[in-house]
TORVEXNU-962521 format. One record per residue (C-alpha): residue in one letter; x negated, y negated, z. Coordinates in steps of 0.02 Angstrom, whole numbers, plus 50000, padded with zeros to 5 digits. Example, Ala and Ser with C-alpha at 12.3 -4.5 7.8 and 13.67 -1.06 7.14 Angstrom:
2
A493855022550390;S493165005350357;
END
This chain:
351
M447714419654118;L446134415054023;K445654428253897;L443914433253842;V443764433153653;K443204449653579;Y441514451453497;S441524446453314;K440494456953194;N440414442253074;T439334431653188;S437464431153160;S437124429353345;S436794444553454;K437804436453593;K439624440353616;Q440714425253587;Y441854419553727;S443224406653731;T442684388453737;I443544386053905;I442584400653982;E440934393853916;E441304376553985;L441754382954157;C440494397054171;H438724396854103;Q438184411053988;F436404416654029;S435234425753912;L434634442953964;E432844436953948;D433144422754074;L433874434754201;K432464447154178;K431224433354215;S432224427854367;T432104445254444;N430344449854385;N431114461854258;F432374468754384;D431014473454506;E431574486154636;D430864474954771;R432174462054722;I433634473954754;I434764467754894;R436224479854880;K436764495454787;S438484502554759;P439194515754641;F439754501554527;S438334488954529;I436584484354589;G436284467554673;Y434664458154645;K433914442254716;G433264430854580;Y432594413254554;L433004400654418;K432154384254381;H433224370454455;N432924352854388;G431374359554305;E430374360954465;I431204370154609;D431564388854613;Y433424390554646;P433914407154730;I435304417054647;A436144433854670;L436404445054518;K437684458954509;R437144470954371;M438534482854321;R437964501054324;N439264507854205;I439704498554046;S441384507454047;D441824495954193;E441954481354073;W443714477654135;K443044473654309;F441694462654235;K442934452654130;K444164451354273;E442884443554390;I442424430554259;E444234426554220;L444754424954402;H443254414554455;C443614402454313;Q445374400154382;L445064400954570;H444144388154675;H444094389454864;P442704387054993;N442984404755057;L442784413254888;T441104417154808;S440494404554679;L440114411854508;I438694402454421;G438764412054258;F438614428754172;C437664438654040;D438464450553915;Q437084456053800;K436294472353739;D437454483353844;E437014473253999;K438414465554098;I437794454354238;L438674441954352;V437674427754429;Y438174420254597;D437484408154725;M436304417454840;F437054423455004;N436394427355178;G436954445355186;T438674452755214;L439724452455371;Y439334470955390;D437454467455383;H437614454855525;L438744466055630;R437404479655624;S435994467655665;T435134467755834;D435174448655833;M436754445855934;E436434427255956;S436724423455771;L438444431455781;S439214425155943;W441034428655981;K441554411055928;K440574413055766;R441454429655733;L443134421155757;E442634407155639;I442094419855508;C443744429255525;I444714412955508;G443754408255351;A444024425355274;A445884424255316;R445964407255229;G445164414555074;L446394429055071;H447854417055105;Y447314407154953;L447314422754844;H449044427654905;T449874410554890;G448714397354817;A448584403154637;K449914402654502;R450184421254526;T449904431254684;I448244440454686;F447934455754793;H446104457954838;C446244477054862;D444524479554940;I444414468855096;K443044475455211;P441494468355299;Q440424473455150;T441424462255032;I441384447055147;L439774437755108;L439014424555223;D438074409355159;N436614400855246;N437834391855361;M438734408155402;V440274402755304;P441214418155240;K441524420855055;L442674434354988;S441834443654845;H442164458454729;L443684451854639;G443434464654501;F444564476854594;S445944464154625;L447704465454558;Q448644450554490;G450534451054503;K451654446854357;F453044442254477;S453564425454547;K453204420854727;S455054422254770;N455194440354711;P454594456054801;K452714457754785;S452164475254741;I451134483554605;K451124502054562;V449394508654516;D448864524354423;T447244526354521;L446924520654700;I445814505354709;G444774501054861;T443924510155004;L444844524255091;F444504519355272;Y445244502155240;M446754507455138;A448494505155211;P449354521955244;E450844518055130;Y449664513454987;V448794530254999;Q450474539155002;T451414529554866;S450064521254759;T451034504954778;F450074489654832;T450834474554920;D450154459455012;K450384469255174;C449074481755112;D447774467855109;V448364462855284;Y448064480655345;S446294480455273;F446004463655358;G446564471555522;M445204484555499;V443964470255476;L444544462655641;L444324479555725;E442544480855661;V442134462955709;A442564467055890;C441894484755901;T440434487655783;N438654484155840;Y436884488555786;N437044505655868;L438824511455835;T440144507255705;I441994507955746;F442064524255649;D440694531655759;K441754527055910;M443304534855835;R442374551055810;M441654550555986;F443264546056076;E444604554155973;N444024566655842;P442224572955834;N442624581755669;L443194565955580;F442234563655418;I442054548155312;E443084556255174;Q444604557055286;S445824543055316;I446174536955492;E447614529755588;A446884514855678;A448534510555762;N448554527255853;F446754524755906;L447154507655978;E448624514656075;K447524527656160;F446044516856209;S445944499856292;A444944484956230;N443754487456375;E443324504856308;I443074500956124;I442414483156112;D440544480756113;P440094479056300;I438914464256274;L440244455256173;M441604459556298;R440764449156433;L440834433756321;I442674434356274;A443914423856373;P445384434656433;K446734423856351;C445784423756188;L445624442656193;V447494444856219;V447904434656064;F446534443055960;M447044460756007;D448874456955976;I448634450455798;M447414464455758;K448654477755814;R450044469555716;C448964469655559;L448664488255584;N450484492855614;I450974508755522;E452564500255463;P452094487155331;N453644476555366;E453044474655546;R451394467155491;P451194448255484;I450824438855324;I449034433055309;G449514414955343;E450144420055515;V448544429755546;E447554414055506;V448584403655629;E448424416555770;L446544417755747;E446424398855756;H447424399755918;A446224412955986;L444734401855944;A445534386856028;L445834397156186;Q444014402956184;K443364385156165;E444514378956303;A443904392656421;D442084389456378;D442274370656405;G443074373856574;K441634384356637;S440314375756739;N438984389156719;G438474403156603;D439284417356700;D440174431056606;Y442064431956607;N442824443156738;F444254454356686;S445544462356797;L446594477356747;T448044465556714;T447094454356592;I446324467656481;P447474471456332;T447774489856295;
END
């Protein structure tokens, strides 16, 4: 793993010194440049807030003439330096079209800022939008496939397996072409095991977002690749069920437990056993899904959310099944001679 060199008190520069490799692969911005790019961190430039960081939209001079849009992630707590360093280290090692692209960073005067290519909102933002046309069913499948490819790369494409640990619609960014990019690698865990050995990491403190955490992870504080698969299953559930009016969690409260609060964990598998796809999937979306496609999609989603981790598929299988679902949808759409909705019978709707 690439290491960041510690600050040297002997240097006359106010900048912290980083390894030559890091500097070659990742540009180091001055704080003054980033202040200018965001109009001194103007509140009107804020695009997202979290307990850990504030996101800003900024502009840098590109080729001396054109304003190039960028996204800045400004760490809110300097004690989170480990997350900051981890994102830089991982992005310098990892390169995949479905991972966010880190342009550079700033580590100056107690400011820790990561600079990325600008994005077109998160998957969650688009799921809650009233503009259904920009997120058709086929586009949702393509986004899920891309996100699965990015996660597959983390699990198997690097020298050591990397667990994302915080897969959710809010950490899946979309570019201007609606291509998904996994972000927030600062929470990820990197295994010190070989690919042929069991893949698990024991943690002292739970990492991630409670609603998306696998049940066994909450109970044992041990993370495996199947925990990421469970979180991805929750993403699939949201992609099918969340709309501008109701999230999947709203529906769970309405249908199953009105007293369910966001602080509580849920058992999605039990919820899916009680209610059919026809009841929980967004009704507008439901009319656009080919029956055979829906069967494959619901099956892989339920398998991802299985309470037993050994019964869950690996993410590579999830990717293949989603590609199959997309192929079935395209085949059905190509075979239709008009724009009528799909008709479902009781025997074609998966439970």
